Every structure is written in structure tokens, then in C-alpha cells.
CHARMM internal coordinates of N, CA and C (Angstrom, degrees):
IC EDIT
DIST 1 N 1 CA 1.4632
DIST 1 CA 1 C 1.5018
ANGL 1 N 1 CA 1 C 104.96
DIST 1 C 2 N 1.3630
ANGL 1 CA 1 C 2 N 116.92
DIHE 1 N 1 CA 1 C 2 N 135.94
DIST 2 N 2 CA 1.4036
ANGL 1 C 2 N 2 CA 126.18
DIHE 1 CA 1 C 2 N 2 CA -179.63
DIST 2 CA 2 C 1.5771
ANGL 2 N 2 CA 2 C 111.25
DIHE 1 C 2 N 2 CA 2 C -76.43
DIST 2 C 3 N 1.4183
ANGL 2 CA 2 C 3 N 114.07
DIHE 2 N 2 CA 2 C 3 N 139.33
DIST 3 N 3 CA 1.4171
ANGL 2 C 3 N 3 CA 118.25
DIHE 2 CA 2 C 3 N 3 CA 175.60
DIST 3 CA 3 C 1.4512
ANGL 3 N 3 CA 3 C 110.44
DIHE 2 C 3 N 3 CA 3 C -63.64
DIST 3 C 4 N 1.3837
ANGL 3 CA 3 C 4 N 115.21
DIHE 3 N 3 CA 3 C 4 N 142.98
DIST 4 N 4 CA 1.4944
ANGL 3 C 4 N 4 CA 120.43
DIHE 3 CA 3 C 4 N 4 CA -179.17
DIST 4 CA 4 C 1.5303
ANGL 4 N 4 CA 4 C 109.47
DIHE 3 C 4 N 4 CA 4 C -81.62
DIST 4 C 5 N 1.3103
ANGL 4 CA 4 C 5 N 116.29
DIHE 4 N 4 CA 4 C 5 N 119.61
DIST 5 N 5 CA 1.4561
ANGL 4 C 5 N 5 CA 123.03
DIHE 4 CA 4 C 5 N 5 CA -178.60
DIST 5 CA 5 C 1.4560
ANGL 5 N 5 CA 5 C 111.99
DIHE 4 C 5 N 5 CA 5 C -76.91
DIST 5 C 6 N 1.3131
ANGL 5 CA 5 C 6 N 115.45
DIHE 5 N 5 CA 5 C 6 N 165.34
DIST 6 N 6 CA 1.4749
ANGL 5 C 6 N 6 CA 119.40
DIHE 5 CA 5 C 6 N 6 CA -175.89
DIST 6 CA 6 C 1.5837
ANGL 6 N 6 CA 6 C 108.50
DIHE 5 C 6 N 6 CA 6 C -70.71
DIST 6 C 7 N 1.2618
ANGL 6 CA 6 C 7 N 117.05
DIHE 6 N 6 CA 6 C 7 N 146.28
DIST 7 N 7 CA 1.4860
ANGL 6 C 7 N 7 CA 117.26
DIHE 6 CA 6 C 7 N 7 CA 177.35
DIST 7 CA 7 C 1.5715
ANGL 7 N 7 CA 7 C 111.51
DIHE 6 C 7 N 7 CA 7 C -87.84
DIST 7 C 8 N 1.3534
ANGL 7 CA 7 C 8 N 118.80
DIHE 7 N 7 CA 7 C 8 N 9.95
DIST 8 N 8 CA 1.4540
ANGL 7 C 8 N 8 CA 121.82
DIHE 7 CA 7 C 8 N 8 CA -176.93
DIST 8 CA 8 C 1.5427
ANGL 8 N 8 CA 8 C 108.09
DIHE 7 C 8 N 8 CA 8 C -51.79
DIST 8 C 9 N 1.3330
ANGL 8 CA 8 C 9 N 114.03
DIHE 8 N 8 CA 8 C 9 N 136.35
DIST 9 N 9 CA 1.4838
ANGL 8 C 9 N 9 CA 123.96
DIHE 8 CA 8 C 9 N 9 CA 177.72
DIST 9 CA 9 C 1.4704
ANGL 9 N 9 CA 9 C 107.78
DIHE 8 C 9 N 9 CA 9 C -111.54
DIST 9 C 10 N 1.4168
ANGL 9 CA 9 C 10 N 121.01
DIHE 9 N 9 CA 9 C 10 N 8.12
DIST 10 N 10 CA 1.4803
ANGL 9 C 10 N 10 CA 121.42
DIHE 9 CA 9 C 10 N 10 CA -174.72
DIST 10 CA 10 C 1.4633
ANGL 10 N 10 CA 10 C 115.12
DIHE 9 C 10 N 10 CA 10 C 56.77
DIST 10 C 11 N 1.3211
ANGL 10 CA 10 C 11 N 116.58
DIHE 10 N 10 CA 10 C 11 N 28.56
DIST 11 N 11 CA 1.4561
ANGL 10 C 11 N 11 CA 121.74
DIHE 10 CA 10 C 11 N 11 CA 169.99
DIST 11 CA 11 C 1.4503
ANGL 11 N 11 CA 11 C 106.35
DIHE 10 C 11 N 11 CA 11 C -118.82
DIST 11 C 12 N 1.2766
ANGL 11 CA 11 C 12 N 118.81
DIHE 11 N 11 CA 11 C 12 N 79.49
DIST 12 N 12 CA 1.4725
ANGL 11 C 12 N 12 CA 124.81
DIHE 11 CA 11 C 12 N 12 CA -170.71
DIST 12 CA 12 C 1.5297
ANGL 12 N 12 CA 12 C 112.88
DIHE 11 C 12 N 12 CA 12 C -92.71
DIST 12 C 13 N 1.3569
ANGL 12 CA 12 C 13 N 114.77
DIHE 12 N 12 CA 12 C 13 N 90.37
DIST 13 N 13 CA 1.3583
ANGL 12 C 13 N 13 CA 120.62
DIHE 12 CA 12 C 13 N 13 CA 176.70
DIST 13 CA 13 C 1.4788
ANGL 13 N 13 CA 13 C 107.19
DIHE 12 C 13 N 13 CA 13 C -146.51
DIST 13 C 14 N 1.3316
ANGL 13 CA 13 C 14 N 117.26
DIHE 13 N 13 CA 13 C 14 N 133.00
DIST 14 N 14 CA 1.4918
ANGL 13 C 14 N 14 CA 120.71
DIHE 13 CA 13 C 14 N 14 CA -174.19
DIST 14 CA 14 C 1.5187
ANGL 14 N 14 CA 14 C 109.99
DIHE 13 C 14 N 14 CA 14 C -101.06
DIST 14 C 15 N 1.3087
ANGL 14 CA 14 C 15 N 117.18
DIHE 14 N 14 CA 14 C 15 N 129.88
DIST 15 N 15 CA 1.4095
ANGL 14 C 15 N 15 CA 124.93
DIHE 14 CA 14 C 15 N 15 CA -179.79
DIST 15 CA 15 C 1.5654
ANGL 15 N 15 CA 15 C 105.97
DIHE 14 C 15 N 15 CA 15 C -70.16
DIST 15 C 16 N 1.2922
ANGL 15 CA 15 C 16 N 117.95
DIHE 15 N 15 CA 15 C 16 N 122.93
DIST 16 N 16 CA 1.5009
ANGL 15 C 16 N 16 CA 120.27
DIHE 15 CA 15 C 16 N 16 CA -177.17
DIST 16 CA 16 C 1.5261
ANGL 16 N 16 CA 16 C 116.34
DIHE 15 C 16 N 16 CA 16 C -61.27
DIST 16 C 17 N 1.3535
ANGL 16 CA 16 C 17 N 117.71
DIHE 16 N 16 CA 16 C 17 N -29.89
DIST 17 N 17 CA 1.4727
ANGL 16 C 17 N 17 CA 119.42
DIHE 16 CA 16 C 17 N 17 CA -178.28
DIST 17 CA 17 C 1.5097
ANGL 17 N 17 CA 17 C 112.83
DIHE 16 C 17 N 17 CA 17 C -88.68
DIST 17 C 18 N 1.2911
ANGL 17 CA 17 C 18 N 116.33
DIHE 17 N 17 CA 17 C 18 N -34.31
DIST 18 N 18 CA 1.5080
ANGL 17 C 18 N 18 CA 117.66
DIHE 17 CA 17 C 18 N 18 CA -178.63
DIST 18 CA 18 C 1.5140
ANGL 18 N 18 CA 18 C 111.95
DIHE 17 C 18 N 18 CA 18 C -93.14
DIST 18 C 19 N 1.3232
ANGL 18 CA 18 C 19 N 118.16
DIHE 18 N 18 CA 18 C 19 N -29.61
DIST 19 N 19 CA 1.3872
ANGL 18 C 19 N 19 CA 119.02
DIHE 18 CA 18 C 19 N 19 CA -175.60
DIST 19 CA 19 C 1.5922
ANGL 19 N 19 CA 19 C 111.90
DIHE 18 C 19 N 19 CA 19 C 85.23
DIST 19 C 20 N 1.2199
ANGL 19 CA 19 C 20 N 115.93
DIHE 19 N 19 CA 19 C 20 N 9.34
DIST 20 N 20 CA 1.4946
ANGL 19 C 20 N 20 CA 123.44
DIHE 19 CA 19 C 20 N 20 CA -173.20
DIST 20 CA 20 C 1.4695
ANGL 20 N 20 CA 20 C 108.67
DIHE 19 C 20 N 20 CA 20 C -102.91
DIST 20 C 21 N 1.3047
ANGL 20 CA 20 C 21 N 114.43
DIHE 20 N 20 CA 20 C 21 N 144.52
DIST 21 N 21 CA 1.5076
ANGL 20 C 21 N 21 CA 121.14
DIHE 20 CA 20 C 21 N 21 CA 171.13
DIST 21 CA 21 C 1.5003
ANGL 21 N 21 CA 21 C 106.97
DIHE 20 C 21 N 21 CA 21 C -69.72
DIST 21 C 22 N 1.3668
ANGL 21 CA 21 C 22 N 117.67
DIHE 21 N 21 CA 21 C 22 N 130.38
DIST 22 N 22 CA 1.3762
ANGL 21 C 22 N 22 CA 123.30
DIHE 21 CA 21 C 22 N 22 CA -177.24
DIST 22 CA 22 C 1.5522
ANGL 22 N 22 CA 22 C 111.24
DIHE 21 C 22 N 22 CA 22 C -73.11
DIST 22 C 23 N 1.3714
ANGL 22 CA 22 C 23 N 116.22
DIHE 22 N 22 CA 22 C 23 N -18.43
DIST 23 N 23 CA 1.4736
ANGL 22 C 23 N 23 CA 119.90
DIHE 22 CA 22 C 23 N 23 CA 179.33
DIST 23 CA 23 C 1.5218
ANGL 23 N 23 CA 23 C 115.20
DIHE 22 C 23 N 23 CA 23 C -83.09
DIST 23 C 24 N 1.4126
ANGL 23 CA 23 C 24 N 113.67
DIHE 23 N 23 CA 23 C 24 N -40.10
DIST 24 N 24 CA 1.4583
ANGL 23 C 24 N 24 CA 114.81
DIHE 23 CA 23 C 24 N 24 CA -169.67
DIST 24 CA 24 C 1.6157
ANGL 24 N 24 CA 24 C 108.10
DIHE 23 C 24 N 24 CA 24 C -125.88
DIST 24 C 25 N 1.2820
ANGL 24 CA 24 C 25 N 117.66
DIHE 24 N 24 CA 24 C 25 N -17.11
DIST 25 N 25 CA 1.4378
ANGL 24 C 25 N 25 CA 120.09
DIHE 24 CA 24 C 25 N 25 CA 177.52
DIST 25 CA 25 C 1.4925
ANGL 25 N 25 CA 25 C 117.13
DIHE 24 C 25 N 25 CA 25 C 86.79
DIST 25 C 26 N 1.3651
ANGL 25 CA 25 C 26 N 117.20
DIHE 25 N 25 CA 25 C 26 N 5.90
DIST 26 N 26 CA 1.4259
ANGL 25 C 26 N 26 CA 122.02
DIHE 25 CA 25 C 26 N 26 CA 178.94
DIST 26 CA 26 C 1.6007
ANGL 26 N 26 CA 26 C 110.90
DIHE 25 C 26 N 26 CA 26 C -87.72
DIST 26 C 27 N 1.2667
ANGL 26 CA 26 C 27 N 115.85
DIHE 26 N 26 CA 26 C 27 N 160.74
DIST 27 N 27 CA 1.5165
ANGL 26 C 27 N 27 CA 120.99
DIHE 26 CA 26 C 27 N 27 CA 176.98
DIST 27 CA 27 C 1.5815
ANGL 27 N 27 CA 27 C 99.97
DIHE 26 C 27 N 27 CA 27 C -86.49
DIST 27 C 28 N 1.3634
ANGL 27 CA 27 C 28 N 110.26
DIHE 27 N 27 CA 27 C 28 N 164.69
DIST 28 N 28 CA 1.4892
ANGL 27 C 28 N 28 CA 118.71
DIHE 27 CA 27 C 28 N 28 CA 176.08
DIST 28 CA 28 C 1.4719
ANGL 28 N 28 CA 28 C 110.35
DIHE 27 C 28 N 28 CA 28 C -60.81
DIST 28 C 29 N 1.3411
ANGL 28 CA 28 C 29 N 119.68
DIHE 28 N 28 CA 28 C 29 N -36.21
DIST 29 N 29 CA 1.4168
ANGL 28 C 29 N 29 CA 122.44
DIHE 28 CA 28 C 29 N 29 CA -176.83
DIST 29 CA 29 C 1.6015
ANGL 29 N 29 CA 29 C 108.27
DIHE 28 C 29 N 29 CA 29 C -69.91
DIST 29 C 30 N 1.3567
ANGL 29 CA 29 C 30 N 114.28
DIHE 29 N 29 CA 29 C 30 N -38.18
DIST 30 N 30 CA 1.4285
ANGL 29 C 30 N 30 CA 112.27
DIHE 29 CA 29 C 30 N 30 CA 175.42
DIST 30 CA 30 C 1.4320
ANGL 30 N 30 CA 30 C 119.24
DIHE 29 C 30 N 30 CA 30 C -70.63
DIST 30 C 31 N 1.4239
ANGL 30 CA 30 C 31 N 117.35
DIHE 30 N 30 CA 30 C 31 N -28.91
DIST 31 N 31 CA 1.4433
ANGL 30 C 31 N 31 CA 121.53
DIHE 30 CA 30 C 31 N 31 CA 175.76
DIST 31 CA 31 C 1.5118
ANGL 31 N 31 CA 31 C 108.87
DIHE 30 C 31 N 31 CA 31 C -66.80
DIST 31 C 32 N 1.3551
ANGL 31 CA 31 C 32 N 114.34
DIHE 31 N 31 CA 31 C 32 N -43.99
DIST 32 N 32 CA 1.4869
ANGL 31 C 32 N 32 CA 117.70
DIHE 31 CA 31 C 32 N 32 CA -175.54
DIST 32 CA 32 C 1.4961
ANGL 32 N 32 CA 32 C 109.64
DIHE 31 C 32 N 32 CA 32 C -66.95
DIST 32 C 33 N 1.3135
ANGL 32 CA 32 C 33 N 123.80
DIHE 32 N 32 CA 32 C 33 N -32.91
DIST 33 N 33 CA 1.4448
ANGL 32 C 33 N 33 CA 129.49
DIHE 32 CA 32 C 33 N 33 CA -170.84
DIST 33 CA 33 C 1.5914
ANGL 33 N 33 CA 33 C 107.84
DIHE 32 C 33 N 33 CA 33 C -92.23
DIST 33 C 34 N 1.3174
ANGL 33 CA 33 C 34 N 121.17
DIHE 33 N 33 CA 33 C 34 N -9.04
DIST 34 N 34 CA 1.4003
ANGL 33 C 34 N 34 CA 122.14
DIHE 33 CA 33 C 34 N 34 CA -168.41
DIST 34 CA 34 C 1.5753
ANGL 34 N 34 CA 34 C 111.19
DIHE 33 C 34 N 34 CA 34 C -51.22
DIST 34 C 35 N 1.3744
ANGL 34 CA 34 C 35 N 119.48
DIHE 34 N 34 CA 34 C 35 N -46.64
DIST 35 N 35 CA 1.4170
ANGL 34 C 35 N 35 CA 118.80
DIHE 34 CA 34 C 35 N 35 CA -176.16
DIST 35 CA 35 C 1.5511
ANGL 35 N 35 CA 35 C 115.34
DIHE 34 C 35 N 35 CA 35 C -68.35
DIST 35 C 36 N 1.2740
ANGL 35 CA 35 C 36 N 115.32
DIHE 35 N 35 CA 35 C 36 N -12.42
DIST 36 N 36 CA 1.4260
ANGL 35 C 36 N 36 CA 121.36
DIHE 35 CA 35 C 36 N 36 CA -179.66
DIST 36 CA 36 C 1.5423
ANGL 36 N 36 CA 36 C 111.76
DIHE 35 C 36 N 36 CA 36 C -100.95
DIST 36 C 37 N 1.3161
ANGL 36 CA 36 C 37 N 120.13
DIHE 36 N 36 CA 36 C 37 N -10.92
DIST 37 N 37 CA 1.4571
ANGL 36 C 37 N 37 CA 123.42
DIHE 36 CA 36 C 37 N 37 CA 179.22
DIST 37 CA 37 C 1.5497
ANGL 37 N 37 CA 37 C 110.78
DIHE 36 C 37 N 37 CA 37 C -73.38
DIST 37 C 38 N 1.3029
ANGL 37 CA 37 C 38 N 113.23
DIHE 37 N 37 CA 37 C 38 N 143.84
DIST 38 N 38 CA 1.4981
ANGL 37 C 38 N 38 CA 113.20
DIHE 37 CA 37 C 38 N 38 CA 171.97
DIST 38 CA 38 C 1.5202
ANGL 38 N 38 CA 38 C 110.85
DIHE 37 C 38 N 38 CA 38 C -87.40
DIST 38 C 39 N 1.2616
ANGL 38 CA 38 C 39 N 116.42
DIHE 38 N 38 CA 38 C 39 N 175.52
DIST 39 N 39 CA 1.5209
ANGL 38 C 39 N 39 CA 120.13
DIHE 38 CA 38 C 39 N 39 CA -172.26
DIST 39 CA 39 C 1.5778
ANGL 39 N 39 CA 39 C 110.82
DIHE 38 C 39 N 39 CA 39 C -59.98
DIST 39 C 40 N 1.3023
ANGL 39 CA 39 C 40 N 119.16
DIHE 39 N 39 CA 39 C 40 N -37.15
DIST 40 N 40 CA 1.4404
ANGL 39 C 40 N 40 CA 120.42
DIHE 39 CA 39 C 40 N 40 CA -176.53
DIST 40 CA 40 C 1.5482
ANGL 40 N 40 CA 40 C 107.37
DIHE 39 C 40 N 40 CA 40 C -69.97
DIST 40 C 41 N 1.3066
ANGL 40 CA 40 C 41 N 120.32
DIHE 40 N 40 CA 40 C 41 N -39.88
DIST 41 N 41 CA 1.4920
ANGL 40 C 41 N 41 CA 123.93
DIHE 40 CA 40 C 41 N 41 CA 178.71
DIST 41 CA 41 C 1.5512
ANGL 41 N 41 CA 41 C 105.69
DIHE 40 C 41 N 41 CA 41 C -67.19
DIST 41 C 42 N 1.2317
ANGL 41 CA 41 C 42 N 121.62
DIHE 41 N 41 CA 41 C 42 N -44.61
DIST 42 N 42 CA 1.4617
ANGL 41 C 42 N 42 CA 124.76
DIHE 41 CA 41 C 42 N 42 CA 178.44
DIST 42 CA 42 C 1.5110
ANGL 42 N 42 CA 42 C 110.87
DIHE 41 C 42 N 42 CA 42 C -59.13
DIST 42 C 43 N 1.3353
ANGL 42 CA 42 C 43 N 116.88
DIHE 42 N 42 CA 42 C 43 N -44.16
DIST 43 N 43 CA 1.4496
ANGL 42 C 43 N 43 CA 123.63
DIHE 42 CA 42 C 43 N 43 CA 179.53
DIST 43 CA 43 C 1.4598
ANGL 43 N 43 CA 43 C 110.87
DIHE 42 C 43 N 43 CA 43 C -60.76
DIST 43 C 44 N 1.3778
ANGL 43 CA 43 C 44 N 116.14
DIHE 43 N 43 CA 43 C 44 N -39.96
DIST 44 N 44 CA 1.4948
ANGL 43 C 44 N 44 CA 118.84
DIHE 43 CA 43 C 44 N 44 CA -176.14
DIST 44 CA 44 C 1.5151
ANGL 44 N 44 CA 44 C 107.62
DIHE 43 C 44 N 44 CA 44 C -67.58
DIST 44 C 45 N 1.4057
ANGL 44 CA 44 C 45 N 116.98
DIHE 44 N 44 CA 44 C 45 N -41.39
DIST 45 N 45 CA 1.4350
ANGL 44 C 45 N 45 CA 118.75
DIHE 44 CA 44 C 45 N 45 CA 178.28
DIST 45 CA 45 C 1.5311
ANGL 45 N 45 CA 45 C 112.28
DIHE 44 C 45 N 45 CA 45 C -61.96
DIST 45 C 46 N 1.3315
ANGL 45 CA 45 C 46 N 113.68
DIHE 45 N 45 CA 45 C 46 N -48.30
DIST 46 N 46 CA 1.4416
ANGL 45 C 46 N 46 CA 118.43
DIHE 45 CA 45 C 46 N 46 CA -179.47
DIST 46 CA 46 C 1.5020
ANGL 46 N 46 CA 46 C 112.00
DIHE 45 C 46 N 46 CA 46 C -55.56
DIST 46 C 47 N 1.2927
ANGL 46 CA 46 C 47 N 117.46
DIHE 46 N 46 CA 46 C 47 N -36.45
DIST 47 N 47 CA 1.5489
ANGL 46 C 47 N 47 CA 121.74
DIHE 46 CA 46 C 47 N 47 CA -175.33
DIST 47 CA 47 C 1.5361
ANGL 47 N 47 CA 47 C 106.10
DIHE 46 C 47 N 47 CA 47 C -62.16
DIST 47 C 48 N 1.3573
ANGL 47 CA 47 C 48 N 118.63
DIHE 47 N 47 CA 47 C 48 N -37.93
DIST 48 N 48 CA 1.4372
ANGL 47 C 48 N 48 CA 121.62
DIHE 47 CA 47 C 48 N 48 CA -176.48
DIST 48 CA 48 C 1.4611
ANGL 48 N 48 CA 48 C 114.68
DIHE 47 C 48 N 48 CA 48 C -80.21
DIST 48 C 49 N 1.2733
ANGL 48 CA 48 C 49 N 122.01
DIHE 48 N 48 CA 48 C 49 N -16.65
DIST 49 N 49 CA 1.4827
ANGL 48 C 49 N 49 CA 124.32
DIHE 48 CA 48 C 49 N 49 CA -171.85
DIST 49 CA 49 C 1.4959
ANGL 49 N 49 CA 49 C 114.58
DIHE 48 C 49 N 49 CA 49 C -60.64
DIST 49 C 50 N 1.3133
ANGL 49 CA 49 C 50 N 122.25
DIHE 49 N 49 CA 49 C 50 N -44.72
DIST 50 N 50 CA 1.5176
ANGL 49 C 50 N 50 CA 121.79
DIHE 49 CA 49 C 50 N 50 CA -178.35
DIST 50 CA 50 C 1.5508
ANGL 50 N 50 CA 50 C 111.37
DIHE 49 C 50 N 50 CA 50 C -58.15
DIST 50 C 51 N 1.2811
ANGL 50 CA 50 C 51 N 116.64
DIHE 50 N 50 CA 50 C 51 N -43.02
DIST 51 N 51 CA 1.4946
ANGL 50 C 51 N 51 CA 119.13
DIHE 50 CA 50 C 51 N 51 CA 177.81
DIST 51 CA 51 C 1.5172
ANGL 51 N 51 CA 51 C 112.68
DIHE 50 C 51 N 51 CA 51 C -66.45
DIST 51 C 52 N 1.3313
ANGL 51 CA 51 C 52 N 114.44
DIHE 51 N 51 CA 51 C 52 N -43.38
DIST 52 N 52 CA 1.4432
ANGL 51 C 52 N 52 CA 119.32
DIHE 51 CA 51 C 52 N 52 CA 175.05
DIST 52 CA 52 C 1.4551
ANGL 52 N 52 CA 52 C 117.30
DIHE 51 C 52 N 52 CA 52 C -56.94
DIST 52 C 53 N 1.3497
ANGL 52 CA 52 C 53 N 113.78
DIHE 52 N 52 CA 52 C 53 N -46.23
DIST 53 N 53 CA 1.4797
ANGL 52 C 53 N 53 CA 120.34
DIHE 52 CA 52 C 53 N 53 CA 178.38
DIST 53 CA 53 C 1.4646
ANGL 53 N 53 CA 53 C 109.15
DIHE 52 C 53 N 53 CA 53 C -63.15
DIST 53 C 54 N 1.3384
ANGL 53 CA 53 C 54 N 119.40
DIHE 53 N 53 CA 53 C 54 N -42.40
DIST 54 N 54 CA 1.4841
ANGL 53 C 54 N 54 CA 122.66
DIHE 53 CA 53 C 54 N 54 CA -177.30
DIST 54 CA 54 C 1.4917
ANGL 54 N 54 CA 54 C 104.53
DIHE 53 C 54 N 54 CA 54 C -61.91
DIST 54 C 55 N 1.2413
ANGL 54 CA 54 C 55 N 121.81
DIHE 54 N 54 CA 54 C 55 N -37.89
DIST 55 N 55 CA 1.4742
ANGL 54 C 55 N 55 CA 126.20
DIHE 54 CA 54 C 55 N 55 CA -178.52
DIST 55 CA 55 C 1.5018
ANGL 55 N 55 CA 55 C 110.21
DIHE 54 C 55 N 55 CA 55 C -64.67
DIST 55 C 56 N 1.3451
ANGL 55 CA 55 C 56 N 116.80
DIHE 55 N 55 CA 55 C 56 N -44.81
DIST 56 N 56 CA 1.4432
ANGL 55 C 56 N 56 CA 117.87
DIHE 55 CA 55 C 56 N 56 CA -178.23
DIST 56 CA 56 C 1.4973
ANGL 56 N 56 CA 56 C 111.80
DIHE 55 C 56 N 56 CA 56 C -74.16
DIST 56 C 57 N 1.4188
ANGL 56 CA 56 C 57 N 119.84
DIHE 56 N 56 CA 56 C 57 N -31.68
DIST 57 N 57 CA 1.4039
ANGL 56 C 57 N 57 CA 123.80
DIHE 56 CA 56 C 57 N 57 CA -177.27
DIST 57 CA 57 C 1.5370
ANGL 57 N 57 CA 57 C 109.72
DIHE 56 C 57 N 57 CA 57 C -74.88
DIST 57 C 58 N 1.3371
ANGL 57 CA 57 C 58 N 115.75
DIHE 57 N 57 CA 57 C 58 N -30.19
DIST 58 N 58 CA 1.4492
ANGL 57 C 58 N 58 CA 121.33
DIHE 57 CA 57 C 58 N 58 CA 179.62
DIST 58 CA 58 C 1.5923
ANGL 58 N 58 CA 58 C 109.21
DIHE 57 C 58 N 58 CA 58 C -67.84
DIST 58 C 59 N 1.2514
ANGL 58 CA 58 C 59 N 115.79
DIHE 58 N 58 CA 58 C 59 N -27.77
DIST 59 N 59 CA 1.4400
ANGL 58 C 59 N 59 CA 118.05
DIHE 58 CA 58 C 59 N 59 CA 176.67
DIST 59 CA 59 C 1.5089
ANGL 59 N 59 CA 59 C 118.16
DIHE 58 C 59 N 59 CA 59 C -78.50
DIST 59 C 60 N 1.3744
ANGL 59 CA 59 C 60 N 114.24
DIHE 59 N 59 CA 59 C 60 N -15.10
DIST 60 N 60 CA 1.4916
ANGL 59 C 60 N 60 CA 120.72
DIHE 59 CA 59 C 60 N 60 CA 177.87
DIST 60 CA 60 C 1.4065
ANGL 60 N 60 CA 60 C 115.92
DIHE 59 C 60 N 60 CA 60 C -70.84
END
COOR INIT
IC SEED 1 N 1 CA 1 C
IC BUILD
């Protein structure tokens, strides 16, 4: 199984209300910990990202 790569889009700006990166949808804590997360933890975060991004984009 291939290691799950970072979802970073190089658009690093955090939405003040949600606390989510507007580029990838992760929290600052998740971004900082990404290299230490195992694949199951990364997969769990990746599963949540589409809904998170939709939430931040809806606010725009």
C-alpha cells in the first residue's frame, strides 16, 4: 500500500472562523503532525477534507 501524501495545495491561509486551511482543509494541528501520522490517521483526515473545504468555500 502506498503512503498517503500530504493534501497541501500550497495555499496556506487559515480561515479565522473555522480554523481550517483554505487550501487543504486541515487544522494547524493536523498540518504540524502530518509527518508523524500513520496511514490510518492520514486516511481519516483525508476522508473529512471534502466536507471541510465545502464548509470554508461556502463562507467565501
